[in-house]
C-alpha positions in Angstrom: 48.0 -45.8 32.7 46.5 -44.3 29.5 45.7 -46.8 26.7 45.8 -45.6 23.1 44.1 -47.7 20.5 44.8 -47.3 16.8 43.4 -49.1 13.7 46.6 -50.8 12.7 50.0 -51.6 14.1 51.9 -49.2 11.8 49.7 -46.4 13.0 50.3 -47.3 16.6 54.1 -47.3 16.0 53.9 -43.9 14.3 51.8 -42.3 16.9 53.9 -43.7 19.7 57.0 -42.3 18.0 55.4 -38.9 17.8 54.0 -38.7 21.3 57.1 -40.2 23.0 59.5 -38.1 20.8 61.2 -41.3 19.7 61.5 -42.8 23.2 58.9 -45.6 23.0 59.9 -49.2 23.5 58.0 -52.2 22.3 56.8 -55.3 24.2 54.6 -58.2 23.3 51.2 -59.3 24.6 49.7 -62.4 23.1 52.1 -61.9 20.2 50.8 -58.4 19.6 53.2 -55.3 19.6 52.5 -52.8 22.4 54.4 -49.5 22.4 55.1 -48.1 25.9 56.5 -44.9 27.2 55.9 -43.2 30.6 52.4 -43.9 31.7 51.1 -44.6 28.2 50.6 -47.8 26.2 49.6 -47.9 22.5 48.3 -50.9 20.7 47.3 -51.3 17.0 44.4 -53.4 15.9 44.1 -55.1 12.6 41.1 -53.3 11.3 38.0 -55.1 12.6 38.8 -57.4 15.4 35.1 -58.1 15.9 32.9 -59.2 13.1 29.2 -59.9 12.5 28.0 -63.4 11.6 25.1 -65.8 12.0 25.0 -68.2 14.9 26.7 -71.6 14.4 23.4 -73.3 13.8 23.2 -71.5 10.4 26.6 -72.5 9.3 25.7 -75.6 7.2 24.7 -74.5 3.8 22.8 -77.7 3.1 20.8 -77.8 6.3 19.6 -74.2 6.3 17.4 -72.7 3.6 19.0 -69.4 2.3 15.8 -67.5 3.0 16.1 -68.3 6.7 19.1 -66.0 6.9 16.9 -63.0 6.2 15.4 -63.1 9.7 18.3 -64.8 11.5 19.9 -63.2 14.5 23.2 -61.4 13.8 25.8 -61.9 16.4 29.2 -60.4 17.0 32.3 -62.7 17.1 35.9 -62.0 17.9 37.8 -62.5 14.6 41.3 -61.6 16.0 41.5 -63.5 19.2 45.1 -62.7 20.0 44.6 -58.9 19.5 41.4 -58.9 21.5 43.1 -60.8 24.4 45.9 -58.2 24.4 43.5 -55.3 24.3 41.4 -56.8 27.2 44.6 -57.3 29.2 45.7 -53.7 28.7 42.2 -52.4 29.5 42.3 -54.1 32.9 45.4 -52.1 33.7 44.3 -48.8 32.3 42.6 -45.9 34.1 41.6 -44.1 30.8 41.6 -44.9 27.1 41.9 -43.0 23.8 40.5 -44.3 20.5 42.7 -43.1 17.6 41.3 -45.1 14.7 40.8 -43.6 11.2 38.2 -40.9 11.1 35.5 -42.3 8.7 32.5 -44.5 9.0 34.6 -47.7 9.1 37.1 -46.3 11.5 34.4 -45.1 13.8 32.9 -48.5 13.9 36.3 -50.1 14.6 36.7 -47.6 17.4 33.3 -48.5 18.8 34.2 -52.2 18.8 37.4 -51.3 20.8 35.3 -49.1 23.1 32.9 -52.0 23.9 35.8 -54.4 24.5 37.5 -52.0 26.9 34.1 -51.3 28.7 33.7 -55.0 29.3 36.9 -55.0 31.3 37.0 -51.6 33.0 34.7 -48.7 33.7 37.1 -46.0 32.7 36.8 -42.7 30.7 37.2 -43.4 26.9 37.8 -40.4 24.6 38.2 -40.1 20.8 40.9 -38.2 18.8 40.5 -37.4 15.1 43.1 -36.3 12.6 43.5 -36.3 8.8 47.3 -37.0 8.7 49.6 -38.8 11.1 52.0 -35.9 11.4 53.6 -34.4 14.5 51.4 -31.3 14.5 48.0 -33.0 13.8 48.6 -35.8 16.2 49.6 -33.5 19.1 46.7 -31.1 18.4 44.2 -34.0 18.3 45.5 -35.5 21.6 45.4 -32.1 23.2 41.7 -31.8 22.5 40.1 -35.3 22.7 36.4 -35.6 21.8 33.6 -38.2 22.2 32.9 -41.2 19.9 30.3 -40.6 17.2 28.0 -43.5 17.9 25.7 -42.5 15.0 28.6 -42.7 12.5 29.6 -46.0 14.0 26.0 -47.3 13.7 26.0 -46.4 10.0 29.1 -48.6 9.6 27.5 -51.4 11.6 24.3 -51.2 9.5 26.4 -51.7 6.4 28.1 -54.7 7.9 24.7 -56.3 8.8 23.1 -55.5 5.5 26.0 -56.8 3.5 26.1 -60.0 5.6 22.4 -60.6 5.0 22.4 -59.9 1.3 25.7 -61.6 0.6 25.2 -64.7 2.6 21.6 -65.4 1.6 21.9 -64.7 -2.1 25.4 -66.4 -2.4 24.0 -69.5 -0.8 20.9 -69.5 -3.0 22.8 -69.2 -6.3 25.6 -71.6 -5.3 23.1 -74.3 -4.1 21.0 -73.8 -7.2 24.0 -74.2 -9.5 25.4 -77.0 -7.3 28.6 -75.0 -7.1 30.0 -75.3 -3.6 33.4 -75.4 -2.0 36.0 -72.8 -3.0 34.3 -72.1 -6.3 30.9 -70.9 -4.8 29.0 -68.2 -6.7 29.3 -64.9 -4.8 27.0 -62.0 -5.0 26.7 -58.9 -2.9 24.7 -55.7 -2.3 27.3 -53.5 -4.0 29.2 -55.9 -6.2 26.1 -57.1 -8.1 25.0 -53.7 -9.4 28.7 -53.0 -10.2 28.9 -56.2 -12.1 25.8 -55.2 -14.1 27.5 -52.0 -15.1 30.3 -54.0 -16.6 28.0 -56.6 -18.2 25.8 -53.9 -19.7 28.8 -52.3 -21.4 29.9 -55.7 -22.8 26.4 -56.2 -24.2 26.6 -52.8 -25.9 29.9 -53.9 -27.4 28.6 -57.3 -28.6 25.4 -55.7 -30.0 27.3 -53.0 -31.9 26.9 -53.1 -35.7 29.8 -51.1 -37.3 29.1 -48.7 -40.1 31.5 -47.9 -42.9 32.6 -44.4 -43.5 35.4 -42.5 -45.2 37.6 -39.5 -44.3 39.7 -37.5 -46.7 43.0 -35.8 -46.0 45.5 -33.7 -47.9 49.0 -32.6 -47.0 49.5 -28.9 -47.7 52.7 -26.9 -47.9 53.7 -23.3 -48.3 54.9 -22.6 -51.8 58.7 -22.6 -51.8 58.6 -23.1 -48.1 60.8 -25.2 -45.9 60.2 -28.9 -45.5 58.8 -28.5 -42.0 56.1 -26.1 -43.4 54.0 -29.0 -44.5 50.9 -29.8 -42.5 47.8 -32.1 -42.7 44.3 -30.7 -43.5 41.0 -32.6 -43.5 38.2 -32.4 -46.0 34.8 -31.3 -44.6 31.4 -30.2 -45.7 28.3 -28.6 -44.2 25.7 -31.0 -43.0 21.9 -30.6 -43.2 21.9 -29.2 -39.7 24.5 -26.5 -40.6 27.4 -28.2 -38.7 30.7 -29.2 -40.1 30.9 -32.9 -41.1 34.1 -34.8 -41.8 32.7 -38.4 -42.3 31.5 -39.4 -45.7 28.9 -42.2 -45.3 28.5 -43.0 -49.1 31.4 -44.6 -50.8 30.5 -43.0 -54.2 30.5 -39.6 -52.6 33.8 -40.3 -50.9 35.4 -41.5 -54.2 34.1 -38.4 -56.1 35.5 -36.0 -53.4 38.8 -37.9 -53.5 39.0 -37.6 -57.3 38.3 -33.8 -57.1 40.9 -33.3 -54.5 43.5 -35.3 -56.4 42.9 -33.1 -59.4 44.0 -30.1 -57.4 47.6 -29.0 -57.4 47.1 -26.1 -55.0 44.7 -24.8 -52.3 43.8 -21.2 -51.5 43.5 -20.1 -47.9 40.0 -18.9 -47.3 40.2 -17.9 -43.6 42.7 -17.8 -40.7 41.5 -17.6 -37.1 43.8 -17.2 -34.1 42.8 -17.4 -30.5 44.4 -18.0 -27.1 42.9 -20.5 -24.6 43.5 -20.8 -20.9 43.9 -24.3 -19.5 43.0 -24.2 -15.8 44.9 -26.3 -13.3 43.1 -29.4 -11.9 41.2 -29.4 -8.6 42.7 -31.1 -5.5 42.5 -34.9 -5.3 39.5 -36.6 -3.8 39.6 -40.4 -3.6 38.0 -41.0 -7.0 40.2 -38.5 -8.9 43.3 -39.8 -7.1 42.4 -43.4 -8.2 41.9 -42.1 -11.8 45.3 -40.4 -11.8 47.1 -43.4 -10.3 45.4 -45.5 -13.0 46.9 -43.4 -15.7 50.4 -44.3 -14.5 49.6 -48.0 -14.2 48.2 -48.7 -10.8 45.0 -50.7 -10.2 42.4 -49.1 -7.9 43.2 -51.6 -5.1 46.9 -51.1 -5.4 46.6 -47.3 -5.6 44.6 -47.2 -2.4 46.9 -49.7 -0.6 49.9 -47.5 -1.3 48.1 -44.3 -0.4 47.0 -45.8 3.0 50.6 -46.8 3.7 51.8 -43.3 2.9 49.1 -41.9 5.1 50.1 -44.1 8.0 53.7 -43.2 7.6 52.7 -39.5 7.9 53.6 -38.5 4.3 50.1 -37.7 2.9 46.7 -36.9 4.3 43.9 -39.4 4.7 43.2 -40.9 1.3 39.5 -41.6 1.7 37.8 -38.3 1.1 35.1 -36.7 -1.1 36.5 -33.2 -0.5 37.9 -31.1 -3.3 38.4 -27.9 -1.4 41.4 -27.2 0.8 40.4 -26.2 4.4 40.9 -22.6 5.5 43.6 -23.6 8.0 45.9 -25.0 5.3 48.6 -22.6 4.5 49.6 -23.5 1.0 52.6 -21.1 0.9 53.9 -22.6 4.1 53.5 -26.2 2.7 55.3 -25.1 -0.5 58.2 -23.7 1.6 58.8 -27.1 3.2 59.5 -28.5 -0.3 61.8 -25.6 -1.3 65.0 -27.4 -0.2 64.0 -30.9 -1.4 66.3 -32.3 -4.0 63.5 -33.6 -6.2 60.9 -30.9 -5.7 62.9 -27.8 -4.7 63.2 -26.1 -8.1 59.4 -26.4 -8.8 58.5 -25.3 -5.2 60.7 -22.2 -5.4 59.3 -21.3 -8.7 55.8 -21.5 -7.4 56.7 -19.4 -4.3 57.7 -16.5 -6.6 54.0 -15.9 -7.3 52.6 -12.8 -5.5 49.4 -14.6 -4.5 48.9 -18.3 -4.1 45.2 -19.1 -4.7 44.6 -22.9 -4.9 42.0 -24.3 -7.2 38.9 -26.0 -5.8 36.4 -28.6 -6.9 32.6 -28.7 -6.6 32.4 -30.7 -3.3 33.3 -29.5 0.1 33.1 -31.6 3.2 34.2 -31.1 6.8 35.7 -34.5 7.7 38.9 -34.8 5.7 40.7 -32.4 3.4 41.6 -33.3 -0.2 44.6 -35.7 -0.5 47.8 -33.7 -0.3 51.3 -34.1 1.0 51.9 -33.3 4.7 55.3 -31.8 4.3 57.1 -34.6 6.1 59.5 -36.3 3.7 59.9 -40.0 3.1 63.2 -41.7 3.8 62.7 -45.2 2.6 60.1 -45.9 -0.1 59.7 -48.6 -2.7 59.7 -47.5 -6.3 55.8 -47.8 -6.4 55.4 -45.8 -3.2 57.7 -43.1 -4.4 55.9 -42.8 -7.8 52.5 -42.4 -6.0 54.0 -40.0 -3.4 55.4 -37.9 -6.3 51.9 -37.9 -8.0 50.3 -36.6 -4.8 53.0 -33.9 -4.3 52.8 -32.7 -7.9 49.0 -32.6 -7.8 49.3 -30.2 -4.9 51.8 -28.2 -6.8 49.4 -28.1 -9.8 46.6 -26.8 -7.7 48.6 -23.7 -6.7 50.2 -23.2 -10.1 49.3 -20.8 -12.8 47.0 -21.8 -15.7 48.6 -22.9 -18.9 48.1 -20.9 -22.1 47.6 -22.4 -25.6 47.7 -20.7 -28.9 45.2 -22.1 -31.4 45.3 -21.5 -35.2 42.5 -22.6 -37.5 43.1 -22.6 -41.2 40.4 -23.2 -43.9 41.4 -23.6 -47.5 39.7 -24.5 -50.8 41.1 -26.8 -53.5 39.1 -27.7 -56.6 35.8 -27.3 -54.9 36.9 -29.2 -51.7 37.1 -27.4 -48.4 39.9 -28.3 -46.1 40.6 -27.4 -42.5 43.5 -27.7 -40.1 43.6 -27.0 -36.4 47.0 -26.2 -34.8 47.8 -25.7 -31.2 50.9 -24.7 -29.4 51.7 -24.5 -25.7 52.7 -20.9 -25.2 53.0 -21.0 -21.4 53.1 -24.4 -19.7 51.8 -23.1 -16.4 50.8 -26.0 -14.2 52.0 -28.6 -16.8 55.6 -27.6 -15.8 55.0 -29.2 -12.3 52.4 -31.8 -13.2 53.5 -33.8 -16.2 50.7 -36.3 -16.1 48.3 -34.6 -18.6 48.9 -34.4 -22.3 50.7 -31.4 -23.7 50.8 -32.7 -27.3 51.0 -29.9 -29.9 49.8 -29.9 -33.5 51.9 -27.8 -35.8 50.2 -25.6 -38.4 52.5 -22.9 -40.0 51.5 -19.2 -40.1 49.6 -18.5 -43.3 47.5 -15.6 -44.6 44.1 -15.3 -46.2 44.5 -15.6 -50.0 47.8 -17.4 -49.8 48.3 -20.3 -52.2 49.4 -23.7 -50.8 50.7 -26.7 -52.6 48.7 -29.9 -52.4 51.5 -32.5 -52.0 49.5 -35.7 -51.1 45.9 -36.9 -50.8 44.6 -39.8 -48.7 41.2 -41.4 -48.5 40.9 -43.5 -45.4 38.2 -46.2 -45.1 37.1 -46.6 -41.5 34.3 -48.1 -39.4 32.5 -46.8 -36.4 33.8 -48.3 -33.2 31.9 -49.9 -30.3 31.9 -48.1 -26.9 35.1 -48.8 -25.0 35.2 -50.9 -21.9 35.5 -48.7 -18.8 38.8 -48.9 -17.0 38.9 -49.3 -13.2 39.1 -45.6 -12.5 36.2 -44.8 -14.9 34.1 -47.5 -13.3 34.7 -46.0 -9.9 33.7 -42.6 -11.2 30.5 -44.1 -12.7 29.8 -45.9 -9.4 30.2 -42.6 -7.6 27.9 -40.8 -9.9 25.2 -43.5 -9.4 25.6 -43.6 -5.6 26.8 -47.2 -5.6 29.2 -48.0 -2.8 31.4 -45.4 -1.0 34.8 -43.9 -1.4 36.1 -46.5 1.1 34.6 -49.5 -0.6 34.4 -49.0 -4.4 38.0 -50.1 -5.2 37.6 -53.2 -2.9 34.4 -54.1 -4.7 36.2 -54.2 -8.0 38.9 -56.4 -6.5 36.3 -58.8 -5.2 34.9 -59.2 -8.7 38.4 -60.1 -10.0 39.0 -62.5 -7.1 35.7 -64.3 -7.7 36.4 -64.8 -11.4 33.6 -62.4 -12.6 35.9 -60.0 -14.5 39.3 -60.3 -16.1 41.8 -58.0 -17.8 42.1 -54.3 -17.6 39.8 -52.6 -18.7 37.7 -55.3 -16.9 35.6 -57.6 -19.1 33.0 -60.0 -17.7 33.4 -63.7 -17.9 30.5 -66.0 -19.0 29.7 -66.7 -15.4 29.3 -62.9 -14.8 27.0 -62.6 -17.8 25.0 -65.6 -16.4 24.7 -64.2 -12.9 23.5 -60.8 -14.2 21.1 -62.4 -16.7 19.6 -64.7 -14.0 19.2 -61.7 -11.6 17.6 -59.5 -14.2 15.2 -62.3 -15.2 14.2 -63.5 -11.8 15.0 -60.8 -9.2 16.1 -57.5 -10.7 16.5 -55.9 -7.3 19.7 -57.9 -6.8 21.4 -55.8 -9.6 19.5 -52.6 -9.1 21.7 -49.6 -8.5 18.7 -47.5 -7.3 18.1 -49.9 -4.4 21.8 -50.0 -3.5 22.1 -46.2 -3.7 19.0 -45.8 -1.5 20.5 -48.0 1.1 23.7 -45.9 1.0 21.5 -42.8 1.6 19.8 -44.6 4.5 23.2 -45.3 6.1 24.1 -41.7 5.7 20.9 -40.8 7.4 22.0 -43.0 10.4 25.3 -41.1 10.5 23.4 -37.8 10.6 21.1 -39.0 13.3 18.0 -39.0 11.1 17.4 -42.8 11.1 18.3 -45.7 13.4 20.3 -48.9 12.7 17.1 -51.0 13.4 15.0 -48.9 11.0 17.5 -49.3 8.1 18.3 -53.0 8.7 14.5 -53.9 9.0 13.9 -52.1 5.7 16.7 -54.1 4.1 15.2 -57.3 5.4 11.9 -56.4 3.8 13.5 -55.8 0.4 15.4 -59.1 0.7 12.2 -60.9 1.4 10.7 -59.5 -1.8 13.7 -60.8 -3.7 13.3 -64.3 -2.3 9.6 -64.2 -3.1 10.7 -63.6 -6.8 13.3 -66.3 -6.7 11.2 -69.0 -4.9 9.7 -70.8 -7.9 12.7 -70.4 -10.2 15.5 -72.2 -8.4 15.9 -75.1 -11.0 15.8 -72.8 -13.9 18.3 -70.4 -12.3 20.6 -73.4 -11.5 20.5 -74.7 -15.1 21.3 -71.2 -16.4 24.2 -70.7 -14.1 25.7 -74.2 -14.7 25.6 -73.4 -18.5 27.5 -70.2 -17.8 30.0 -71.8 -15.6 30.7 -74.4 -18.3 31.0 -71.8 -21.0 34.0 -70.2 -19.3 35.9 -73.5 -19.3 35.2 -74.7 -22.8 38.3 -74.9 -25.1 36.9 -76.7 -28.1 36.1 -80.1 -29.6 37.5 -83.3 -28.3 39.5 -85.1 -31.1 38.2 -88.5 -30.0 34.5 -88.0 -29.5 33.6 -84.5 -30.6 32.3 -83.4 -27.2 33.6 -80.3 -25.5 37.1 -80.2 -23.9 36.9 -78.4 -20.6 39.3 -77.1 -18.0 38.8 -79.3 -15.0 40.3 -79.7 -11.5 41.4 -82.9 -10.0 40.6 -84.0 -6.5 44.2 -83.0 -5.5 43.6 -79.5 -6.8 45.6 -79.6 -10.0 44.2 -78.4 -13.3 43.9 -80.4 -16.5 41.9 -80.6 -19.8 39.2 -83.3 -19.8 36.4 -84.3 -22.1 32.8 -83.4 -21.2 31.9 -86.9 -22.4 33.6 -88.5 -19.4 33.3 -91.4 -18.4 32.5 -92.6 -21.9 35.5 -90.6 -23.2 38.6 -90.4 -21.1 40.6 -88.1 -23.3 42.8 -85.7 -21.3 45.6 -83.2 -21.8 47.9 -81.8 -19.0 48.2 -78.2 -18.0 51.1 -76.6 -16.2 51.2 -77.2 -12.4 51.8 -73.5 -11.7 49.1 -70.9 -11.7 45.3 -70.9 -12.4 44.1 -71.4 -16.0 42.2 -68.8 -17.9 40.6 -69.6 -21.2 41.4 -67.0 -23.9 39.5 -66.0 -27.0 42.4 -66.8 -29.3 42.1 -70.2 -31.0 44.6 -72.6 -32.5 44.1 -72.8 -36.2 45.2 -76.5 -36.4 43.2 -77.9 -33.5 40.3 -75.4 -33.1 41.1 -75.1 -29.4 41.2 -71.9 -27.4 44.5 -70.9 -25.9 45.1 -71.1 -22.1 46.8 -68.5 -19.9 48.2 -69.5 -16.5 47.6 -66.8 -13.9 50.5 -66.9 -11.4 51.0 -63.3 -10.3 54.3 -61.9 -11.6 55.0 -65.3 -13.2 51.8 -65.3 -15.3 52.4 -66.8 -18.8 50.5 -67.9 -21.9 50.5 -71.7 -22.2 48.8 -71.6 -25.6 47.0 -74.6 -27.2 47.3 -77.6 -24.9 47.2 -80.1 -27.8 50.1 -78.2 -29.5 52.1 -78.3 -26.3 51.5 -82.0 -25.8 52.3 -82.9 -29.4 55.5 -80.8 -29.3 56.6 -82.8 -26.2 55.7 -86.1 -27.9 57.8 -85.2 -30.9 60.8 -83.8 -29.0 63.5 -86.4 -28.3 65.2 -86.5 -24.9 68.8 -85.2 -25.0 71.0 -87.2 -22.7 73.7 -85.0 -21.1 75.3 -87.3 -18.4 74.9 -89.8 -15.6 72.1 -89.5 -13.0 73.7 -88.7 -9.6 71.1 -90.8 -7.8 71.0 -94.1 -9.7 73.6 -93.8 -12.5 76.4 -95.7 -10.7 74.2 -98.7 -9.7 71.4 -98.8 -12.3 72.9 -96.9 -15.3 70.3 -94.1 -15.2 71.1 -91.0 -17.3 70.1 -87.4 -17.1 68.3 -86.0 -20.1 66.7 -82.7 -21.1 63.0 -83.5 -21.3 60.0 -81.6 -22.5 56.8 -82.6 -20.7 53.3 -82.6 -22.3 52.3 -79.8 -19.9 54.8 -77.6 -21.5 57.3 -77.7 -18.7 61.0 -78.6 -19.2 63.4 -80.3 -16.9 66.5 -82.4 -16.6 65.3 -85.8 -15.5 66.4 -89.4 -15.2 65.8 -91.7 -18.1 64.7 -94.4 -15.6 61.6 -92.4 -14.5 59.3 -93.4 -12.8 61.7 -95.8 -11.0 64.0 -92.8 -10.4 62.4 -89.4 -9.8 65.5 -87.3 -9.8 64.9 -84.0 -11.7 66.0 -80.4 -12.0 63.9 -77.5 -13.3 64.6 -75.7 -16.6 63.1 -72.5 -18.0 59.9 -73.0 -20.0 60.9 -70.7 -22.9 64.0 -70.4 -25.2 66.3 -72.8 -27.1 68.6 -74.7 -24.9 72.2 -75.0 -26.2 74.5 -77.8 -24.7 78.1 -76.6 -24.6 81.2 -78.6 -24.7 82.5 -77.2 -21.4 81.7 -79.6 -18.5 81.3 -79.1 -14.8 84.4 -80.5 -13.0 82.3 -81.5 -9.9 79.3 -83.2 -11.6 80.7 -84.1 -15.1 77.7 -82.4 -16.8 77.8 -80.0 -19.7 77.1 -76.3 -19.2 73.8 -75.1 -20.7 72.8 -71.7 -22.3 69.2 -70.7 -22.8 68.6 -68.4 -25.8 65.5 -66.3 -25.2 66.4 -62.7 -25.9 69.8 -62.2 -24.2 71.6 -65.5 -23.7 71.2 -66.9 -20.2 74.3 -68.9 -19.1 72.6 -71.5 -16.9 75.8 -73.5 -16.5 75.8 -77.0 -14.9 72.1 -77.7 -14.1 73.0 -79.3 -10.7 75.1 -76.3 -9.6 72.5 -73.9 -10.9 69.7 -75.4 -8.9 71.8 -75.5 -5.8 72.6 -71.8 -6.2 68.9 -71.1 -6.8 67.9 -72.9 -3.7 70.5 -71.0 -1.7 69.3 -67.7 -3.0 65.7 -68.6 -2.3 66.3 -70.0 1.2 64.3 -67.9 3.6 65.6 -67.3 7.1 63.1 -64.6 8.0 59.7 -63.3 6.8 61.2 -60.5 4.8 63.4 -63.0 2.8 60.4 -64.3 1.1 59.7 -63.3 -2.5 57.5 -60.2 -2.6 57.5 -59.6 1.2 58.8 -56.1 2.0 58.8 -54.2 5.3 55.2 -53.1 4.9 53.9 -56.6 4.2 56.0 -58.1 7.0 54.4 -55.5 9.4 50.9 -56.5 8.2 51.7 -60.2 8.8 53.2 -59.5 12.2 50.0 -57.6 13.1 48.0 -60.9 12.7 50.6 -62.9 14.7 52.9 -64.1 11.8 56.3 -63.0 12.9 58.5 -66.0 11.9 58.7 -68.6 9.2 57.4 -71.2 11.7 54.3 -69.0 12.3 53.8 -68.9 8.5 54.2 -72.6 7.9 51.5 -73.5 10.3 49.0 -70.7 9.4 45.7 -71.2 7.6 46.2 -69.4 4.3 42.6 -68.5 3.8 42.3 -67.0 7.3 45.5 -65.0 6.9 44.3 -63.6 3.5 41.0 -62.5 5.1 42.9 -60.5 7.7 45.8 -59.0 5.6 44.7 -56.5 3.0 46.2 -56.9 -0.4 47.5 -60.5 0.1 45.7 -63.5 -1.5 45.4 -67.0 -0.1 47.3 -68.3 -3.1 50.1 -65.9 -2.4 50.3 -67.1 1.3 50.5 -70.7 0.1 53.4 -69.7 -2.2 55.2 -68.2 0.7 54.5 -71.3 2.8 56.1 -73.5 0.1 59.1 -71.1 -0.1 59.4 -71.1 3.7 59.3 -74.9 3.9 61.9 -75.2 1.1 64.2 -72.9 3.0 
């Protein structure tokens, strides 16, 4: 029996479908899908099924000094026991094996892990196949000519694992213990994430330190004499600077006012010069990973989401491997043949046929050529079922390929310079003469600026004059794609890890928003590192380690050489940190507190902070506790984030509750509590639980946390309640429910929402939400269900008993909080 091992279950299913020509069946071993046909079996892993860790005696943070981890033994542990057991079982039956994991550093290491597990069970030939797209042609060609595993490339991946473990664990423990910040809210640092965080913090410092300067710009609207209304255009005042260049900004208010008065005194302007030229706008280069992420970001996708979608499209066979530095198509790619596959497609056919009319198809190329994977491009196999997001990304990739084989665009530029009462004015017009590649790639701007045809000496009317007072602006925060580009230029991280590094910074509460901005904790961590151990945030050190790992892949260095060097660097870091633990801890605790401060306590004047109860719920409490016990409630859904916006009445910062798609702004907690105190309950009928015996009534209630519900007036003796929307005015109608004798409700928040009888509405809601299978859960599509199944969660029962944190660690793109939400939904169903 031949055993085929892929990186993930969906890749196993796809390869089995290709090689078996659709004839593969599926069986289960230890809960893991195994695809079988003829004398072949194919199993998908779940990424790494073996991880690196320290021995158990190093597990207790309080009993082991962080510096001890530097020289601690690193051991391998099985992280996916059910998959490993299935793989071992299959290996004992096999007489040969094929490793078909992704072809990159990480995929080679995963393949080596599988190789070693198989070798422990059977002494059989093990070969390696490599491909850049999971298409019929590439898969069959790869399996026709299997190769050997690249142990040097795998060693480079293993070195990264070991070094990241050492740096991350040792420094994370040191900072967390110093700040007395343990449990789920530990302070995380890492070899790549710390220099990346410094990039973001440094930009924020530039913004905070920026001192704006005032300046003025002067404009005039010009029109052809007796011309049509659309012959009017805007021109800008300019003058020659001391260095001979054109200047538009006036830095002296008196000079600006004088120029404004001169220009307002003019009724006409005379054209001094007219210059016409044509500019060629070349098509873009093929997508590498970084440029793909940038383009996906321009249509609204985070780096993490963009890569997750691209990986799913790759596994399904629709696009090539999305982790690549290459910007040059390989010689064996026939661009015309690939275009011809799209000629009959209902969405792309017209554009493909137009491109095929060209006599020669010469694709563009970028400045980097590698031999492992081609640039990201469509494979020519068409999707059948895609989500809206997947289709949007797929179309982006297809159209980028179209753009690279399209003609350049042509722009006509017109520059007009005129003089009016001693003031020189200029206008620059541009018009798209030939759209070229823009016709097939509508993601780049084609904005035109209209300036009419005029001639030298022609007199134009001055119809309006404007003097705009402006200020210089601070540098902009870098968006995710720009950050990834900057990381690439600095050699920080790899194409496979940069987007994940940013996501970790979000997950750990170091950055928020998009473009990312650092929290006070992030500022504190970077400041502490710079002050006491600047190697922690040094991009040069991180870039050097990346180069060392590349040297391992190239056979120019060994795993032991590089990991020993990293240990030496880490020892130097701890030597710098040794005497500063108390000072670092004090600094970090102040930073942690700063992110949670809302404003003054109305009873004692101390700070009000966002706090967490022993049961995990959030509330606002006084920093003067236990002397001051003032508290305010917060909503029970989501994680609070303190905003910069302040309440004018109470001088408290507003709070936003982060709850995925249900994220909302709570506002000032005191305002919400006072509104609830001032809002009278509106009785709408008898309580179905205690009304007949105790006389309880149902009333519309507003809680101090901002939530609203229909609840019993005898609370807390009777806890009967029904949820209501948080926002919108609630209208009580005269119509009543025949079954429950309650009035129908309408919520006015934009379009009226006819809620009806609150009991009937809640029953319908529960029926809609009742989950009978994994894919019934909110936000779980086919792809996510497959990812869950790959780690042994195939039913609601599996989900209910799973450990959320463990599942989140194994399933890419799914957080532990999201797992818990699904568990709640599954239990309710």
